[in-house]
PDB file with SEQRES, HELIX, SHEET and CRYST1 records, atoms N, CA, C and O in Angstrom:
SEQRES   1 A   74  UNK UNK UNK UNK UNK UNK UNK UNK UNK UNK UNK UNK UNK          
SEQRES   2 A   74  UNK UNK UNK UNK UNK UNK UNK UNK UNK UNK UNK UNK UNK          
SEQRES   3 A   74  UNK UNK UNK UNK UNK UNK UNK UNK UNK UNK UNK UNK UNK          
SEQRES   4 A   74  UNK UNK UNK UNK UNK UNK UNK UNK UNK UNK UNK UNK UNK          
SEQRES   5 A   74  UNK UNK UNK UNK UNK UNK UNK UNK UNK UNK UNK UNK UNK          
SEQRES   6 A   74  UNK UNK UNK UNK UNK UNK UNK UNK UNK                          
HELIX    1 AA1 UNK A   17  UNK A   26  1                                  10    
HELIX    2 AA2 UNK A   28  UNK A   31  1                                   4    
HELIX    3 AA3 UNK A   58  UNK A   60  5                                   3    
HELIX    4 AA4 UNK A   61  UNK A   73  1                                  13    
SHEET    1 AA1 3 UNK A   4  UNK A   9  0                                        
SHEET    2 AA1 3 UNK A  34  UNK A  40  1                                        
SHEET    3 AA1 3 UNK A  49  UNK A  52  1                                        
CRYST1    1.000    1.000    1.000  90.00  90.00  90.00 P 1           1          
ATOM      1  N   UNK A   1     113.511  90.747  34.866  1.00  0.00           N  
ATOM      2  CA  UNK A   1     113.251  90.619  36.283  1.00  0.00           C  
ATOM      3  C   UNK A   1     114.336  89.739  36.908  1.00  0.00           C  
ATOM      4  O   UNK A   1     114.698  88.704  36.349  1.00  0.00           O  
ATOM      5  N   UNK A   2     114.848  90.150  38.060  1.00  0.00           N  
ATOM      6  CA  UNK A   2     115.907  89.377  38.701  1.00  0.00           C  
ATOM      7  C   UNK A   2     115.312  88.242  39.538  1.00  0.00           C  
ATOM      8  O   UNK A   2     114.164  88.298  39.979  1.00  0.00           O  
ATOM      9  N   UNK A   3     116.123  87.227  39.734  1.00  0.00           N  
ATOM     10  CA  UNK A   3     115.705  86.075  40.520  1.00  0.00           C  
ATOM     11  C   UNK A   3     115.840  86.375  42.008  1.00  0.00           C  
ATOM     12  O   UNK A   3     116.697  87.165  42.403  1.00  0.00           O  
ATOM     13  N   UNK A   4     115.004  85.753  42.837  1.00  0.00           N  
ATOM     14  CA  UNK A   4     115.176  85.921  44.280  1.00  0.00           C  
ATOM     15  C   UNK A   4     116.473  85.250  44.727  1.00  0.00           C  
ATOM     16  O   UNK A   4     116.955  84.320  44.081  1.00  0.00           O  
ATOM     17  N   UNK A   5     117.026  85.726  45.828  1.00  0.00           N  
ATOM     18  CA  UNK A   5     118.219  85.117  46.421  1.00  0.00           C  
ATOM     19  C   UNK A   5     117.773  84.274  47.599  1.00  0.00           C  
ATOM     20  O   UNK A   5     117.079  84.753  48.497  1.00  0.00           O  
ATOM     21  N   UNK A   6     118.177  83.018  47.586  1.00  0.00           N  
ATOM     22  CA  UNK A   6     117.771  82.097  48.648  1.00  0.00           C  
ATOM     23  C   UNK A   6     119.004  81.387  49.198  1.00  0.00           C  
ATOM     24  O   UNK A   6     119.826  80.869  48.442  1.00  0.00           O  
ATOM     25  N   UNK A   7     119.120  81.373  50.523  1.00  0.00           N  
ATOM     26  CA  UNK A   7     120.200  80.644  51.192  1.00  0.00           C  
ATOM     27  C   UNK A   7     119.655  79.323  51.712  1.00  0.00           C  
ATOM     28  O   UNK A   7     118.552  79.268  52.254  1.00  0.00           O  
ATOM     29  N   UNK A   8     120.421  78.277  51.547  1.00  0.00           N  
ATOM     30  CA  UNK A   8     120.060  76.939  52.004  1.00  0.00           C  
ATOM     31  C   UNK A   8     121.171  76.444  52.916  1.00  0.00           C  
ATOM     32  O   UNK A   8     122.337  76.435  52.521  1.00  0.00           O  
ATOM     33  N   UNK A   9     120.826  76.031  54.131  1.00  0.00           N  
ATOM     34  CA  UNK A   9     121.836  75.455  55.009  1.00  0.00           C  
ATOM     35  C   UNK A   9     121.913  73.955  54.761  1.00  0.00           C  
ATOM     36  O   UNK A   9     120.910  73.307  54.461  1.00  0.00           O  
ATOM     37  N   UNK A  10     123.118  73.418  54.892  1.00  0.00           N  
ATOM     38  CA  UNK A  10     123.313  71.985  54.672  1.00  0.00           C  
ATOM     39  C   UNK A  10     122.987  71.149  55.893  1.00  0.00           C  
ATOM     40  O   UNK A  10     122.887  69.926  55.800  1.00  0.00           O  
ATOM     41  N   UNK A  11     122.821  71.797  57.040  1.00  0.00           N  
ATOM     42  CA  UNK A  11     122.520  71.055  58.260  1.00  0.00           C  
ATOM     43  C   UNK A  11     123.732  70.306  58.768  1.00  0.00           C  
ATOM     44  O   UNK A  11     124.869  70.715  58.532  1.00  0.00           O  
ATOM     45  N   UNK A  12     123.495  69.222  59.457  1.00  0.00           N  
ATOM     46  CA  UNK A  12     124.565  68.395  60.018  1.00  0.00           C  
ATOM     47  C   UNK A  12     125.337  67.768  58.858  1.00  0.00           C  
ATOM     48  O   UNK A  12     124.750  67.048  58.051  1.00  0.00           O  
ATOM     49  N   UNK A  13     126.643  68.028  58.761  1.00  0.00           N  
ATOM     50  CA  UNK A  13     127.401  67.484  57.645  1.00  0.00           C  
ATOM     51  C   UNK A  13     127.475  65.954  57.645  1.00  0.00           C  
ATOM     52  O   UNK A  13     127.875  65.353  56.648  1.00  0.00           O  
ATOM     53  N   UNK A  14     127.091  65.322  58.764  1.00  0.00           N  
ATOM     54  CA  UNK A  14     127.078  63.858  58.816  1.00  0.00           C  
ATOM     55  C   UNK A  14     125.765  63.293  58.297  1.00  0.00           C  
ATOM     56  O   UNK A  14     125.654  62.084  58.093  1.00  0.00           O  
ATOM     57  N   UNK A  15     124.768  64.143  58.082  1.00  0.00           N  
ATOM     58  CA  UNK A  15     123.445  63.687  57.689  1.00  0.00           C  
ATOM     59  C   UNK A  15     123.238  63.706  56.187  1.00  0.00           C  
ATOM     60  O   UNK A  15     124.188  63.705  55.404  1.00  0.00           O  
ATOM     61  N   UNK A  16     121.977  63.722  55.810  1.00  0.00           N  
ATOM     62  CA  UNK A  16     121.636  63.674  54.381  1.00  0.00           C  
ATOM     63  C   UNK A  16     121.451  65.062  53.770  1.00  0.00           C  
ATOM     64  O   UNK A  16     121.213  65.178  52.568  1.00  0.00           O  
ATOM     65  N   UNK A  17     121.557  66.120  54.584  1.00  0.00           N  
ATOM     66  CA  UNK A  17     121.355  67.477  54.077  1.00  0.00           C  
ATOM     67  C   UNK A  17     122.218  67.829  52.879  1.00  0.00           C  
ATOM     68  O   UNK A  17     121.698  68.334  51.884  1.00  0.00           O  
ATOM     69  N   UNK A  18     123.534  67.577  52.941  1.00  0.00           N  
ATOM     70  CA  UNK A  18     124.369  67.898  51.780  1.00  0.00           C  
ATOM     71  C   UNK A  18     123.939  67.149  50.517  1.00  0.00           C  
ATOM     72  O   UNK A  18     123.940  67.716  49.424  1.00  0.00           O  
ATOM     73  N   UNK A  19     123.576  65.891  50.667  1.00  0.00           N  
ATOM     74  CA  UNK A  19     123.139  65.098  49.515  1.00  0.00           C  
ATOM     75  C   UNK A  19     121.817  65.616  48.949  1.00  0.00           C  
ATOM     76  O   UNK A  19     121.649  65.698  47.732  1.00  0.00           O  
ATOM     77  N   UNK A  20     120.891  65.961  49.822  1.00  0.00           N  
ATOM     78  CA  UNK A  20     119.588  66.477  49.379  1.00  0.00           C  
ATOM     79  C   UNK A  20     119.763  67.830  48.683  1.00  0.00           C  
ATOM     80  O   UNK A  20     119.151  68.079  47.644  1.00  0.00           O  
ATOM     81  N   UNK A  21     120.596  68.699  49.256  1.00  0.00           N  
ATOM     82  CA  UNK A  21     120.833  70.008  48.638  1.00  0.00           C  
ATOM     83  C   UNK A  21     121.452  69.847  47.256  1.00  0.00           C  
ATOM     84  O   UNK A  21     121.030  70.504  46.305  1.00  0.00           O  
ATOM     85  N   UNK A  22     122.451  68.976  47.142  1.00  0.00           N  
ATOM     86  CA  UNK A  22     123.087  68.757  45.843  1.00  0.00           C  
ATOM     87  C   UNK A  22     122.071  68.252  44.812  1.00  0.00           C  
ATOM     88  O   UNK A  22     122.007  68.765  43.695  1.00  0.00           O  
ATOM     89  N   UNK A  23     121.296  67.264  45.188  1.00  0.00           N  
ATOM     90  CA  UNK A  23     120.307  66.709  44.260  1.00  0.00           C  
ATOM     91  C   UNK A  23     119.302  67.762  43.814  1.00  0.00           C  
ATOM     92  O   UNK A  23     118.976  67.860  42.632  1.00  0.00           O  
ATOM     93  N   UNK A  24     118.816  68.546  44.768  1.00  0.00           N  
ATOM     94  CA  UNK A  24     117.823  69.571  44.432  1.00  0.00           C  
ATOM     95  C   UNK A  24     118.416  70.636  43.521  1.00  0.00           C  
ATOM     96  O   UNK A  24     117.801  71.017  42.525  1.00  0.00           O  
ATOM     97  N   UNK A  25     119.607  71.115  43.856  1.00  0.00           N  
ATOM     98  CA  UNK A  25     120.186  72.212  43.083  1.00  0.00           C  
ATOM     99  C   UNK A  25     120.749  71.768  41.740  1.00  0.00           C  
ATOM    100  O   UNK A  25     121.017  72.604  40.877  1.00  0.00           O  
ATOM    101  N   UNK A  26     120.932  70.472  41.552  1.00  0.00           N  
ATOM    102  CA  UNK A  26     121.336  69.960  40.244  1.00  0.00           C  
ATOM    103  C   UNK A  26     120.138  69.774  39.316  1.00  0.00           C  
ATOM    104  O   UNK A  26     120.315  69.562  38.116  1.00  0.00           O  
ATOM    105  N   UNK A  27     118.933  69.850  39.851  1.00  0.00           N  
ATOM    106  CA  UNK A  27     117.719  69.763  39.050  1.00  0.00           C  
ATOM    107  C   UNK A  27     117.524  71.100  38.336  1.00  0.00           C  
ATOM    108  O   UNK A  27     117.397  72.130  38.999  1.00  0.00           O  
ATOM    109  N   UNK A  28     117.497  71.111  37.001  1.00  0.00           N  
ATOM    110  CA  UNK A  28     117.374  72.373  36.270  1.00  0.00           C  
ATOM    111  C   UNK A  28     116.130  73.192  36.645  1.00  0.00           C  
ATOM    112  O   UNK A  28     116.175  74.422  36.638  1.00  0.00           O  
ATOM    113  N   UNK A  29     115.041  72.525  36.966  1.00  0.00           N  
ATOM    114  CA  UNK A  29     113.827  73.258  37.351  1.00  0.00           C  
ATOM    115  C   UNK A  29     114.040  74.035  38.638  1.00  0.00           C  
ATOM    116  O   UNK A  29     113.607  75.181  38.749  1.00  0.00           O  
ATOM    117  N   UNK A  30     114.698  73.429  39.603  1.00  0.00           N  
ATOM    118  CA  UNK A  30     114.963  74.083  40.878  1.00  0.00           C  
ATOM    119  C   UNK A  30     116.052  75.137  40.711  1.00  0.00           C  
ATOM    120  O   UNK A  30     115.906  76.265  41.183  1.00  0.00           O  
ATOM    121  N   UNK A  31     117.131  74.775  40.046  1.00  0.00           N  
ATOM    122  CA  UNK A  31     118.278  75.679  39.898  1.00  0.00           C  
ATOM    123  C   UNK A  31     117.877  77.005  39.259  1.00  0.00           C  
ATOM    124  O   UNK A  31     118.429  78.047  39.611  1.00  0.00           O  
ATOM    125  N   UNK A  32     116.946  76.984  38.345  1.00  0.00           N  
ATOM    126  CA  UNK A  32     116.537  78.187  37.647  1.00  0.00           C  
ATOM    127  C   UNK A  32     115.566  79.080  38.393  1.00  0.00           C  
ATOM    128  O   UNK A  32     115.207  80.145  37.892  1.00  0.00           O  
ATOM    129  N   UNK A  33     115.132  78.675  39.571  1.00  0.00           N  
ATOM    130  CA  UNK A  33     114.142  79.444  40.320  1.00  0.00           C  
ATOM    131  C   UNK A  33     114.719  80.597  41.127  1.00  0.00           C  
ATOM    132  O   UNK A  33     113.998  81.530  41.481  1.00  0.00           O  
ATOM    133  N   UNK A  34     116.036  80.537  41.426  1.00  0.00           N  
ATOM    134  CA  UNK A  34     116.623  81.534  42.320  1.00  0.00           C  
ATOM    135  C   UNK A  34     118.136  81.578  42.136  1.00  0.00           C  
ATOM    136  O   UNK A  34     118.726  80.751  41.442  1.00  0.00           O  
ATOM    137  N   UNK A  35     118.741  82.571  42.782  1.00  0.00           N  
ATOM    138  CA  UNK A  35     120.188  82.601  42.956  1.00  0.00           C  
ATOM    139  C   UNK A  35     120.443  81.925  44.294  1.00  0.00           C  
ATOM    140  O   UNK A  35     120.065  82.464  45.334  1.00  0.00           O  
ATOM    141  N   UNK A  36     121.071  80.770  44.290  1.00  0.00           N  
ATOM    142  CA  UNK A  36     121.218  79.944  45.484  1.00  0.00           C  
ATOM    143  C   UNK A  36     122.554  80.172  46.164  1.00  0.00           C  
ATOM    144  O   UNK A  36     123.594  80.245  45.510  1.00  0.00           O  
ATOM    145  N   UNK A  37     122.514  80.285  47.485  1.00  0.00           N  
ATOM    146  CA  UNK A  37     123.708  80.318  48.312  1.00  0.00           C  
ATOM    147  C   UNK A  37     123.614  79.140  49.272  1.00  0.00           C  
ATOM    148  O   UNK A  37     122.621  78.978  49.981  1.00  0.00           O  
ATOM    149  N   UNK A  38     124.653  78.325  49.284  1.00  0.00           N  
ATOM    150  CA  UNK A  38     124.680  77.141  50.125  1.00  0.00           C  
ATOM    151  C   UNK A  38     125.577  77.428  51.328  1.00  0.00           C  
ATOM    152  O   UNK A  38     126.753  77.753  51.165  1.00  0.00           O  
ATOM    153  N   UNK A  39     125.020  77.308  52.536  1.00  0.00           N  
ATOM    154  CA  UNK A  39     125.723  77.626  53.773  1.00  0.00           C  
ATOM    155  C   UNK A  39     126.053  76.329  54.506  1.00  0.00           C  
ATOM    156  O   UNK A  39     125.162  75.555  54.855  1.00  0.00           O  
ATOM    157  N   UNK A  40     127.337  76.107  54.732  1.00  0.00           N  
ATOM    158  CA  UNK A  40     127.756  74.881  55.404  1.00  0.00           C  
ATOM    159  C   UNK A  40     129.257  74.848  55.580  1.00  0.00           C  
ATOM    160  O   UNK A  40     129.912  75.888  55.520  1.00  0.00           O  
ATOM    161  N   UNK A  41     129.813  73.658  55.798  1.00  0.00           N  
ATOM    162  CA  UNK A  41     131.250  73.559  56.014  1.00  0.00           C  
ATOM    163  C   UNK A  41     132.037  73.885  54.749  1.00  0.00           C  
ATOM    164  O   UNK A  41     131.525  73.788  53.634  1.00  0.00           O  
ATOM    165  N   UNK A  42     133.298  74.273  54.953  1.00  0.00           N  
ATOM    166  CA  UNK A  42     134.181  74.522  53.810  1.00  0.00           C  
ATOM    167  C   UNK A  42     134.237  73.292  52.925  1.00  0.00           C  
ATOM    168  O   UNK A  42     134.098  72.164  53.397  1.00  0.00           O  
ATOM    169  N   UNK A  43     134.439  73.521  51.646  1.00  0.00           N  
ATOM    170  CA  UNK A  43     134.624  72.411  50.730  1.00  0.00           C  
ATOM    171  C   UNK A  43     133.409  72.060  49.885  1.00  0.00           C  
ATOM    172  O   UNK A  43     133.465  71.111  49.103  1.00  0.00           O  
ATOM    173  N   UNK A  44     132.308  72.803  50.022  1.00  0.00           N  
ATOM    174  CA  UNK A  44     131.135  72.519  49.179  1.00  0.00           C  
ATOM    175  C   UNK A  44     131.543  72.699  47.727  1.00  0.00           C  
ATOM    176  O   UNK A  44     132.002  73.769  47.328  1.00  0.00           O  
ATOM    177  N   UNK A  45     131.371  71.649  46.944  1.00  0.00           N  
ATOM    178  CA  UNK A  45     131.732  71.718  45.536  1.00  0.00           C  
ATOM    179  C   UNK A  45     130.528  71.486  44.644  1.00  0.00           C  
ATOM    180  O   UNK A  45     130.665  71.112  43.479  1.00  0.00           O  
ATOM    181  N   UNK A  46     129.354  71.710  45.200  1.00  0.00           N  
ATOM    182  CA  UNK A  46     128.128  71.528  44.441  1.00  0.00           C  
ATOM    183  C   UNK A  46     127.663  72.823  43.822  1.00  0.00           C  
ATOM    184  O   UNK A  46     128.384  73.820  43.832  1.00  0.00           O  
ATOM    185  N   UNK A  47     126.454  72.809  43.281  1.00  0.00           N  
ATOM    186  CA  UNK A  47     125.894  73.991  42.635  1.00  0.00           C  
ATOM    187  C   UNK A  47     125.604  75.111  43.636  1.00  0.00           C  
ATOM    188  O   UNK A  47     125.521  74.883  44.843  1.00  0.00           O  
ATOM    189  N   UNK A  48     125.457  76.295  43.117  1.00  0.00           N  
ATOM    190  CA  UNK A  48     125.181  77.453  43.957  1.00  0.00           C  
ATOM    191  C   UNK A  48     126.476  78.087  44.436  1.00  0.00           C  
ATOM    192  O   UNK A  48     127.565  77.566  44.197  1.00  0.00           O  
ATOM    193  N   UNK A  49     126.344  79.202  45.105  1.00  0.00           N  
ATOM    194  CA  UNK A  49     127.480  79.913  45.671  1.00  0.00           C  
ATOM    195  C   UNK A  49     127.710  79.396  47.088  1.00  0.00           C  
ATOM    196  O   UNK A  49     126.773  79.325  47.884  1.00  0.00           O  
ATOM    197  N   UNK A  50     128.932  79.043  47.402  1.00  0.00           N  
ATOM    198  CA  UNK A  50     129.234  78.522  48.734  1.00  0.00           C  
ATOM    199  C   UNK A  50     129.484  79.655  49.715  1.00  0.00           C  
ATOM    200  O   UNK A  50     130.165  80.627  49.390  1.00  0.00           O  
ATOM    201  N   UNK A  51     128.934  79.529  50.908  1.00  0.00           N  
ATOM    202  CA  UNK A  51     129.216  80.436  52.014  1.00  0.00           C  
ATOM    203  C   UNK A  51     129.680  79.561  53.180  1.00  0.00           C  
ATOM    204  O   UNK A  51     128.856  79.081  53.959  1.00  0.00           O  
ATOM    205  N   UNK A  52     131.001  79.350  53.306  1.00  0.00           N  
ATOM    206  CA  UNK A  52     131.497  78.444  54.343  1.00  0.00           C  
ATOM    207  C   UNK A  52     131.398  79.052  55.741  1.00  0.00           C  
ATOM    208  O   UNK A  52     131.602  80.252  55.929  1.00  0.00           O  
ATOM    209  N   UNK A  53     131.081  78.203  56.713  1.00  0.00           N  
ATOM    210  CA  UNK A  53     130.959  78.652  58.103  1.00  0.00           C  
ATOM    211  C   UNK A  53     131.905  77.882  59.020  1.00  0.00           C  
ATOM    212  O   UNK A  53     131.702  77.858  60.234  1.00  0.00           O  
ATOM    213  N   UNK A  54     132.901  77.273  58.474  1.00  0.00           N  
ATOM    214  CA  UNK A  54     133.870  76.530  59.269  1.00  0.00           C  
ATOM    215  C   UNK A  54     134.334  75.302  58.532  1.00  0.00           C  
ATOM    216  O   UNK A  54     133.860  74.978  57.442  1.00  0.00           O  
ATOM    217  N   UNK A  55     135.269  74.632  59.154  1.00  0.00           N  
ATOM    218  CA  UNK A  55     135.851  73.430  58.555  1.00  0.00           C  
ATOM    219  C   UNK A  55     135.392  72.225  59.354  1.00  0.00           C  
ATOM    220  O   UNK A  55     135.315  72.278  60.581  1.00  0.00           O  
ATOM    221  N   UNK A  56     135.086  71.137  58.657  1.00  0.00           N  
ATOM    222  CA  UNK A  56     134.686  69.903  59.314  1.00  0.00           C  
ATOM    223  C   UNK A  56     135.181  68.727  58.495  1.00  0.00           C  
ATOM    224  O   UNK A  56     135.117  68.752  57.266  1.00  0.00           O  
ATOM    225  N   UNK A  57     135.676  67.689  59.172  1.00  0.00           N  
ATOM    226  CA  UNK A  57     136.015  66.411  58.541  1.00  0.00           C  
ATOM    227  C   UNK A  57     135.355  65.319  59.361  1.00  0.00           C  
ATOM    228  O   UNK A  57     135.030  65.552  60.525  1.00  0.00           O  
ATOM    229  N   UNK A  58     135.147  64.141  58.804  1.00  0.00           N  
ATOM    230  CA  UNK A  58     134.525  63.061  59.571  1.00  0.00           C  
ATOM    231  C   UNK A  58     135.264  62.748  60.878  1.00  0.00           C  
ATOM    232  O   UNK A  58     134.640  62.309  61.844  1.00  0.00           O  
ATOM    233  N   UNK A  59     136.567  62.964  60.922  1.00  0.00           N  
ATOM    234  CA  UNK A  59     137.336  62.702  62.142  1.00  0.00           C  
ATOM    235  C   UNK A  59     137.017  63.699  63.254  1.00  0.00           C  
ATOM    236  O   UNK A  59     137.347  63.450  64.413  1.00  0.00           O  
ATOM    237  N   UNK A  60     136.376  64.832  62.916  1.00  0.00           N  
ATOM    238  CA  UNK A  60     136.074  65.859  63.910  1.00  0.00           C  
ATOM    239  C   UNK A  60     134.945  65.468  64.853  1.00  0.00           C  
ATOM    240  O   UNK A  60     134.849  66.011  65.953  1.00  0.00           O  
ATOM    241  N   UNK A  61     134.102  64.551  64.451  1.00  0.00           N  
ATOM    242  CA  UNK A  61     133.077  64.014  65.334  1.00  0.00           C  
ATOM    243  C   UNK A  61     131.776  64.798  65.400  1.00  0.00           C  
ATOM    244  O   UNK A  61     131.571  65.790  64.701  1.00  0.00           O  
ATOM    245  N   UNK A  62     130.911  64.302  66.272  1.00  0.00           N  
ATOM    246  CA  UNK A  62     129.537  64.777  66.409  1.00  0.00           C  
ATOM    247  C   UNK A  62     129.448  66.220  66.894  1.00  0.00           C  
ATOM    248  O   UNK A  62     128.683  67.005  66.334  1.00  0.00           O  
ATOM    249  N   UNK A  63     130.205  66.584  67.915  1.00  0.00           N  
ATOM    250  CA  UNK A  63     130.101  67.938  68.472  1.00  0.00           C  
ATOM    251  C   UNK A  63     130.504  68.989  67.436  1.00  0.00           C  
ATOM    252  O   UNK A  63     129.858  70.030  67.322  1.00  0.00           O  
ATOM    253  N   UNK A  64     131.562  68.718  66.690  1.00  0.00           N  
ATOM    254  CA  UNK A  64     132.005  69.662  65.662  1.00  0.00           C  
ATOM    255  C   UNK A  64     130.961  69.778  64.548  1.00  0.00           C  
ATOM    256  O   UNK A  64     130.731  70.866  64.021  1.00  0.00           O  
ATOM    257  N   UNK A  65     130.339  68.668  64.197  1.00  0.00           N  
ATOM    258  CA  UNK A  65     129.284  68.698  63.180  1.00  0.00           C  
ATOM    259  C   UNK A  65     128.110  69.548  63.656  1.00  0.00           C  
ATOM    260  O   UNK A  65     127.534  70.311  62.880  1.00  0.00           O  
ATOM    261  N   UNK A  66     127.760  69.415  64.929  1.00  0.00           N  
ATOM    262  CA  UNK A  66     126.677  70.222  65.492  1.00  0.00           C  
ATOM    263  C   UNK A  66     126.999  71.707  65.483  1.00  0.00           C  
ATOM    264  O   UNK A  66     126.131  72.532  65.197  1.00  0.00           O  
ATOM    265  N   UNK A  67     128.245  72.051  65.797  1.00  0.00           N  
ATOM    266  CA  UNK A  67     128.649  73.465  65.761  1.00  0.00           C  
ATOM    267  C   UNK A  67     128.534  74.029  64.346  1.00  0.00           C  
ATOM    268  O   UNK A  67     128.059  75.150  64.157  1.00  0.00           O  
ATOM    269  N   UNK A  68     128.963  73.260  63.363  1.00  0.00           N  
ATOM    270  CA  UNK A  68     128.866  73.711  61.964  1.00  0.00           C  
ATOM    271  C   UNK A  68     127.399  73.931  61.587  1.00  0.00           C  
ATOM    272  O   UNK A  68     127.063  74.945  60.976  1.00  0.00           O  
ATOM    273  N   UNK A  69     126.537  73.001  61.943  1.00  0.00           N  
ATOM    274  CA  UNK A  69     125.102  73.150  61.623  1.00  0.00           C  
ATOM    275  C   UNK A  69     124.526  74.383  62.300  1.00  0.00           C  
ATOM    276  O   UNK A  69     123.744  75.113  61.690  1.00  0.00           O  
ATOM    277  N   UNK A  70     124.898  74.625  63.546  1.00  0.00           N  
ATOM    278  CA  UNK A  70     124.421  75.802  64.262  1.00  0.00           C  
ATOM    279  C   UNK A  70     124.931  77.098  63.651  1.00  0.00           C  
ATOM    280  O   UNK A  70     124.174  78.060  63.521  1.00  0.00           O  
ATOM    281  N   UNK A  71     126.194  77.135  63.277  1.00  0.00           N  
ATOM    282  CA  UNK A  71     126.764  78.323  62.647  1.00  0.00           C  
ATOM    283  C   UNK A  71     126.092  78.604  61.306  1.00  0.00           C  
ATOM    284  O   UNK A  71     125.912  79.765  60.939  1.00  0.00           O  
ATOM    285  N   UNK A  72     125.726  77.579  60.586  1.00  0.00           N  
ATOM    286  CA  UNK A  72     125.061  77.780  59.298  1.00  0.00           C  
ATOM    287  C   UNK A  72     123.726  78.486  59.479  1.00  0.00           C  
ATOM    288  O   UNK A  72     123.345  79.308  58.645  1.00  0.00           O  
ATOM    289  N   UNK A  73     123.023  78.183  60.534  1.00  0.00           N  
ATOM    290  CA  UNK A  73     121.745  78.826  60.797  1.00  0.00           C  
ATOM    291  C   UNK A  73     121.950  80.255  61.292  1.00  0.00           C  
ATOM    292  O   UNK A  73     121.221  81.171  60.912  1.00  0.00           O  
ATOM    293  N   UNK A  74     122.949  80.424  62.140  1.00  0.00           N  
ATOM    294  CA  UNK A  74     123.222  81.753  62.688  1.00  0.00           C  
ATOM    295  C   UNK A  74     123.649  82.688  61.579  1.00  0.00           C  
ATOM    296  O   UNK A  74     123.925  83.861  61.833  1.00  0.00           O  
TER     297      UNK A  74                                                      
END                                                                             
């Protein structure tokens, strides 16, 4: 039987979403439940398959972080 495919957005890259996603997907119990796709800014180097929706750096500021979070949901 194949695993379900689940996409997880990282949310605002300035927040705790990336850290929470990494912690959850590094847990073997969680990781084995599905095929995970992580949706967020370029550069995700954590578990799961990355689906980048743009580039963001801390110097880009609040508005750019909000756009990335919105694009991840869209």
